[in-house]
Steps between C-alpha positions, in 0.01 A plus 500: 500500500788739573640441158192644346396765752829696503512562120126588498552764773804640320309506170206670662717781641684542175171532316375742772816713448449503124140620541589758765762639264243524223693271267196305394340792329459492125690816422802395706528170314447656158757766567764235579461362149518852364813565704356817655449381855745234628354490858374141462832386362701666774265339765539152350878533460525606864288206607724262299812641658366477851379138434846405358680646803247324734530161334881509501507614861273212595726267306809632674331457837419137408124549522427413140678296233523639148399238235731425209378658178501275194652616171283733297324370183577799279282420203192427720549822694542706179188357337292534822621856554415596141151347531441674834631836363293490188188409708563793738565740216181374317295539821631849553437605144 
């Protein structure tokens, strides 16, 4: 139960922070793609940096073990990324 409850609580507060910052509003999201308002991008990059520091600190303290990452399948990632990007661009158009 603790393996599920912890991430749910963290996810709830992250979503709450996104909403309190107004980053779920339409004009904020659209302006990211127009490169006129990078607030959402800055928020997400800060969250990634804090998460990376936290995970590596927990790993150094011996509280979590980092899994080994398998080799990347380049062709599959390229095709999947292209399909996703074309779909997002088509949905935005």
